[in-house]
C-alpha positions in Angstrom: 117.0 -35.8 180.0 113.9 -33.8 180.9 112.1 -34.9 184.2 108.8 -36.7 183.8 105.9 -35.4 185.3 102.7 -37.5 185.5 99.1 -35.6 186.0 95.8 -37.2 185.7 92.5 -34.9 185.2 95.3 -32.8 183.0 92.8 -30.5 181.1 90.5 -29.4 183.9 90.5 -26.0 185.7 93.1 -27.3 188.4 94.4 -29.7 186.6 95.2 -27.1 183.4 97.1 -24.9 185.9 99.0 -27.1 187.0 100.0 -28.5 184.1 100.9 -25.1 182.9 103.5 -24.6 186.3 105.0 -28.3 185.7 105.5 -27.6 182.1 107.4 -23.7 183.0 110.0 -25.4 184.8 110.5 -27.8 181.5 109.3 -31.5 182.6 108.0 -33.9 180.2 104.9 -33.9 181.1 101.9 -36.7 180.3 99.1 -35.7 181.0 96.3 -38.3 181.9 92.9 -36.8 180.4 89.7 -38.3 179.6 88.6 -36.6 176.2 91.8 -36.8 173.6 91.0 -34.0 171.4 90.1 -31.6 175.1 93.6 -33.0 176.0 95.4 -32.2 172.9 93.4 -28.7 172.5 94.8 -28.2 176.3 98.5 -29.4 175.8 98.6 -26.9 172.7 97.6 -24.1 174.3 100.0 -24.8 177.2 102.6 -25.5 174.8 102.2 -22.7 172.8 102.7 -20.1 176.5 104.9 -22.3 178.3 107.1 -23.0 175.1 107.7 -26.7 176.2 106.9 -29.3 173.7 107.5 -31.7 175.3 103.9 -32.7 176.2 101.9 -35.4 175.4 98.3 -36.9 176.4 97.3 -40.1 177.1 93.5 -40.4 177.0 92.7 -42.6 180.0 88.9 -43.5 181.5 89.6 -43.2 185.3 86.6 -45.4 186.2 87.6 -47.8 183.3 90.4 -50.2 185.7 91.5 -51.7 182.4 92.3 -48.4 180.9 94.3 -47.7 183.8 96.4 -50.6 182.9 96.5 -49.8 179.1 98.2 -46.4 179.9 100.0 -47.4 183.0 101.7 -50.0 180.7 102.5 -47.1 178.4 104.1 -45.0 180.4 106.1 -48.0 182.2 107.2 -49.1 178.4 109.0 -46.0 177.2 109.1 -43.9 180.4 112.7 -44.3 182.3 111.6 -42.6 185.4 108.4 -40.7 186.9 110.0 -37.6 188.9 106.2 -36.4 189.9 103.1 -37.8 190.1 100.1 -35.3 190.6 96.7 -37.1 191.4 94.0 -34.5 190.8 91.4 -35.7 188.9 88.4 -35.9 190.5 84.5 -36.5 189.9 81.2 -36.2 192.2 78.1 -38.4 190.8 74.6 -36.6 190.8 72.9 -40.3 191.1 74.2 -43.8 191.5 75.5 -45.4 189.0 78.6 -48.1 189.0 81.2 -49.2 186.6 81.6 -52.2 184.5 83.3 -53.8 187.4 80.7 -53.0 190.1 82.1 -50.3 191.7 80.3 -47.0 192.5 81.5 -44.0 189.7 82.5 -41.7 192.6 84.7 -44.0 194.2 86.2 -45.7 191.1 87.6 -42.1 190.0 88.3 -40.4 192.9 90.0 -43.3 195.2 90.9 -46.7 193.4 92.0 -44.7 190.1 94.9 -42.9 191.5 95.2 -46.1 194.0 95.9 -48.2 190.9 97.6 -45.9 189.2 99.6 -45.3 191.8 101.1 -48.6 192.5 101.5 -49.7 189.2 104.0 -46.6 188.7 106.2 -47.0 191.4 108.9 -49.1 189.8 109.5 -45.8 188.0 110.1 -43.7 191.1 112.9 -43.2 192.8 114.5 -41.2 195.5 113.4 -37.8 195.0 109.9 -38.9 193.5 106.8 -37.1 194.6 103.4 -38.0 194.5 100.7 -35.7 195.5 96.9 -36.7 196.0 94.1 -34.1 195.9 92.0 -34.3 198.8 89.2 -31.9 200.5 88.4 -30.9 203.5 85.2 -33.5 203.4 87.9 -35.9 204.5 87.0 -35.3 207.8 83.3 -36.1 207.8 84.3 -39.5 205.6 83.3 -42.7 206.9 84.3 -46.4 205.1 82.6 -49.5 205.9 81.9 -52.8 203.8 79.5 -50.8 201.2 82.3 -48.8 200.4 83.4 -50.3 197.0 80.1 -51.0 195.2 77.4 -47.9 196.7 79.5 -45.7 198.4 77.8 -45.1 201.6 75.1 -46.9 203.8 71.6 -46.0 202.3 70.2 -44.0 200.0 72.7 -42.3 198.0 73.8 -38.6 198.1 76.6 -37.5 196.8 78.5 -35.4 199.2 78.7 -38.2 201.4 80.0 -40.8 198.9 82.2 -37.8 197.7 83.9 -37.2 201.3 83.8 -40.8 201.9 85.9 -41.0 198.3 88.1 -38.1 199.8 88.5 -40.0 203.2 89.8 -42.7 201.6 92.1 -41.2 199.4 93.8 -39.7 202.7 94.4 -43.2 204.4 95.9 -44.0 201.0 98.3 -41.3 201.0 99.3 -41.2 204.9 99.7 -45.5 204.5 101.9 -45.1 201.1 103.9 -42.4 202.6 104.9 -45.0 205.7 105.6 -47.6 203.1 108.1 -45.4 200.4 109.9 -43.6 203.3 112.4 -45.6 203.2 113.2 -44.9 199.4 113.1 -41.3 200.0 109.6 -41.2 197.6 107.3 -38.3 199.2 103.6 -38.6 199.3 101.7 -36.1 200.4 97.7 -34.4 200.0 96.5 -31.4 199.0 93.4 -29.5 199.7 92.4 -27.0 197.6 89.2 -25.4 199.1 86.1 -24.9 198.1 87.0 -24.0 193.8 85.1 -23.0 191.2 85.1 -25.7 188.8 82.7 -27.5 186.7 82.4 -30.2 189.8 80.0 -27.5 191.3 77.7 -27.4 188.8 76.2 -31.3 188.7 72.9 -30.5 187.0 70.4 -30.6 190.8 68.0 -28.1 190.6 69.8 -26.1 193.2 72.9 -25.6 191.1 71.8 -22.5 189.6 71.4 -20.7 193.0 74.9 -21.8 193.6 76.5 -20.1 190.7 74.9 -16.9 191.1 75.4 -16.7 195.1 78.2 -19.1 195.8 80.7 -18.9 193.2 82.0 -15.3 193.0 83.0 -16.1 197.1 85.1 -19.0 196.0 88.5 -20.0 194.9 89.7 -19.6 191.1 91.2 -23.0 190.3 94.6 -21.4 190.4 93.5 -20.7 193.5 93.0 -23.8 194.6 95.8 -25.7 192.5 98.3 -23.1 194.2 99.2 -26.0 197.1 99.4 -28.9 194.7 101.9 -27.0 192.6 104.0 -25.8 196.0 103.6 -29.3 197.2 105.7 -30.6 193.5 107.6 -28.0 192.5 108.7 -25.7 195.7 112.1 -26.6 197.1 110.6 -25.4 200.9 108.4 -29.2 201.0 111.7 -31.3 200.1 111.8 -34.4 201.5 108.7 -34.0 203.8 105.6 -36.7 203.5 103.1 -37.9 204.8 101.4 -34.9 205.6 98.3 -33.0 204.2 98.6 -29.1 203.1 95.9 -26.1 202.6 96.9 -22.9 202.0 100.9 -23.8 201.2 100.7 -24.9 204.8 100.9 -28.3 206.7 98.0 -29.2 208.7 97.2 -30.1 212.1 95.4 -33.1 212.1 93.6 -34.9 214.8 95.4 -38.3 216.1 92.7 -40.6 214.4 93.3 -39.1 210.9 97.3 -39.8 211.6 97.4 -43.4 212.7 93.5 -44.1 211.7 92.6 -47.7 212.0 91.3 -48.6 208.7 94.9 -46.9 206.8 96.1 -50.6 206.4 93.0 -52.5 206.2 91.6 -50.5 203.6 95.4 -51.0 202.0 94.3 -54.5 202.1 90.6 -54.3 200.7 91.4 -52.6 198.4 94.1 -54.5 196.6 91.9 -57.6 197.3 88.8 -56.1 195.5 90.9 -55.0 192.5 92.9 -59.0 191.9 89.1 -60.2 192.9 88.5 -58.1 189.5 90.9 -59.9 187.9 92.8 -56.8 188.0 97.2 -57.1 188.1 98.5 -54.5 190.5 
């Protein structure tokens, strides 16, 4: 029986590259995609390229907790194991907006969604399962305060610090989860793709056309950005390694405060409490 890989944002720039490489290895792939039709187009293309027909699409709105619950219930009821989980999906909202649960949208997709999806799929995981979360070098300027879930940051909305805050939160989740699952032989790591030429760069701000002209040609392609995550998922070199952040295939040396951050455990519990208060079952 083929091993199972779950990949979020699987039809996006880096997501499709990760999906393609995992499919080449013969995995049964579950593509978590926002748009069913676009996901199926991507799936059909990758199936044709790799010869792997064992790929299915599950439409999921990662900003909607009920959609995540429905999708994870489907996986829990139809699969016998999860061998790889790639939390790749990400967004960067251009203006302040909240989900129907009252959570700032970038926070909901970039942090709460992987927290909820991962925790719900743990019952299918086992010794040797690998979890990889897509972070960003901007984690280093992130700050998490009591306005994080509802506003993303203190003060007026600005997309870059909110995005940075979500990536710090995702790293703290990665680190805390790695400690909690270490005894089970499940590894949890973070991949920093660098600055990548994906649709997230063009967000319809007045200066974005200048970004396209002057900046985009100098940054990484989606395949280059996905490379570290692909290695963490598939390369035997990383077997058994957990709790690390990797960039360009190498483990980053992080400042001590990011390895034993005072908010690691409190953020975990605050997230759990927030979800339960919203009536969401973990």
